C-alpha positions in Angstrom: 63.2 99.3 47.0 63.5 95.7 46.0 67.2 96.2 45.1 67.9 97.7 48.5 66.2 94.8 50.3 68.1 92.3 48.1 71.4 94.1 48.8 70.6 94.1 52.6 69.8 90.4 52.5 73.0 89.5 50.7 75.0 91.7 53.1 73.4 89.9 56.2 74.1 86.5 54.7 77.7 87.4 53.9 78.2 88.5 57.5 76.7 85.4 58.9 78.9 83.2 56.7 82.0 85.3 57.6 81.6 84.6 61.3 80.9 80.9 60.8 83.9 78.7 61.6 84.7 75.1 62.0 85.3 73.8 65.5 88.9 74.0 66.6 89.0 70.6 68.2 87.3 67.6 66.7 85.3 65.3 68.9 86.9 61.9 69.4 84.9 59.0 70.6 86.8 56.5 72.8 84.4 53.7 73.6 86.8 51.8 75.9 87.4 54.9 78.0 83.7 55.6 78.4 82.9 52.0 79.2 85.6 52.0 81.9 84.2 55.1 83.5 80.6 53.7 83.5 81.9 50.4 84.9 83.3 52.3 87.9 80.0 54.1 88.4 78.1 50.8 88.1 80.3 49.4 90.9 79.6 52.4 93.1 75.9 52.2 92.5 75.8 48.4 93.2 77.8 48.9 96.5 75.5 51.8 97.6 72.4 49.8 96.9 73.6 46.6 98.6 75.1 48.2 101.8 72.5 51.0 102.4 75.3 53.5 102.4 74.7 57.0 101.1 77.0 58.7 98.6 78.2 61.2 101.2 79.1 58.4 103.6 81.0 56.6 100.9 83.0 59.8 100.1 83.6 60.5 103.8 85.1 57.0 104.2 87.6 57.7 101.4 86.7 54.4 99.8 88.8 53.0 96.9 85.6 53.1 94.9 85.5 56.9 94.7 89.2 57.4 94.1 90.0 59.5 91.1 86.4 60.4 90.2 84.3 63.4 91.2 80.7 62.6 92.1 78.0 65.1 92.7 74.5 64.3 93.9 73.2 67.6 92.7 71.6 67.0 89.3 69.4 70.0 89.1 71.6 71.7 86.5 71.7 68.7 84.2 68.0 68.2 84.3 66.9 71.8 83.9 66.6 71.7 80.2 64.8 68.4 80.2 62.3 69.7 82.7 61.2 72.5 80.4 57.9 71.9 78.6 58.4 70.1 75.2 62.1 70.0 75.9 62.5 73.6 74.6 65.3 75.6 76.3 64.3 78.7 78.3 66.1 81.0 75.9 63.8 80.0 73.1 60.7 80.4 75.2 61.7 84.0 75.9 62.9 84.7 72.3 59.8 83.4 70.6 57.1 84.3 73.1 58.8 87.4 74.5 57.3 88.5 77.9 54.8 85.7 77.9 57.7 83.2 77.5 59.5 84.7 80.5 56.4 84.5 82.6 55.8 80.9 81.5 59.4 79.9 82.3 59.2 81.6 85.7 56.0 79.7 86.6 56.9 76.3 85.1 60.3 76.1 86.7 59.1 77.0 90.1 60.9 80.4 90.1 64.3 79.0 88.9 66.3 82.2 88.6 68.9 80.8 86.2 66.2 79.6 83.7 64.2 82.8 84.1 67.4 84.8 83.3 68.0 82.8 80.2 64.4 83.4 79.1 64.8 87.1 79.8 68.0 87.2 77.6 65.9 85.5 74.9 63.2 88.2 75.3 65.9 90.9 75.0 67.3 89.4 71.8 63.8 89.3 70.4 63.2 92.9 71.3 66.6 94.0 69.9 65.9 92.1 66.6 62.5 93.8 66.4 63.9 97.3 67.0 66.6 96.7 64.3 64.0 95.4 61.9 61.7 98.4 62.6 64.5 100.9 62.1 65.5 99.3 58.8 61.9 99.2 57.5 61.3 102.9 58.6 64.6 103.9 56.9 63.5 102.1 53.7 59.8 103.2 53.7 60.5 106.6 55.2 62.9 107.5 52.4 60.3 106.7 49.8 57.8 109.2 51.2 60.4 112.1 51.1 61.1 111.9 47.4 
């Protein structure tokens, strides 16, 4: 039985290493380009604060400040992961705590459907892993009782 578990473990590790690949594109950090983009955003922020103009009004005026950049006042998607308790993504709440994790995400995110869906996917991954584990254990232990 130990040999079978060892062989199964080696097989699983081999599969996980077989699917692991290096990223196709390497990340390049261009500090000058990032600084230029933030300078433009700082100019827009300063103008909006000084003249009591909203971002929508500034975009409606077709100002030279907003030429060539796309601004969005909706930040709910960017802050969703940071709003989760302890900074843990919704998927992991569902994966580790199963149904309780899905309920917690639903309540703590004020019924955010996208985050709840991610937690539900995590719960389903947990359930699938548990079923596969159970089937393998029953197959191993079940065979020992028949011989």
